[in-house]
Steps between C-alpha positions, in 0.01 A plus 500: 500500500630852423608731776218745423244220531648382831493853635138548392403162656652598833348846506155366398514245782614764753291812446651676806853470355655753266795477262746637759408245766533222243844634393615493864367147545671376182820667601493350848436147363762540230757595768403188694545285194837659417613434855432127475132453579356209299240567239151375574434429132577155362688627196863528396570855618864524396422708187229718657574837657433521871245778459305304235507193723375705798215639292405153383494369860281790613265455203459128580421577865809319627623818668234709671532871550366628833548875530862549410612157621529181306371177649711225345341224706786452750 
């Protein structure tokens, strides 16, 4: 799915969220992934950018945004 479609899917599912909150959430999760956190998607993520992977995880509901904090299920 294209990045624009993923973004629209997330924002449609979360009407109280705006683009800036989503950007912060994606950035936070991308930092976690770059620092060694395992991906929650069952795909080969070696050739996918961390920000794209974070957006995909959020769109699939694998990472939940609560306020400005990510709930990664730990």
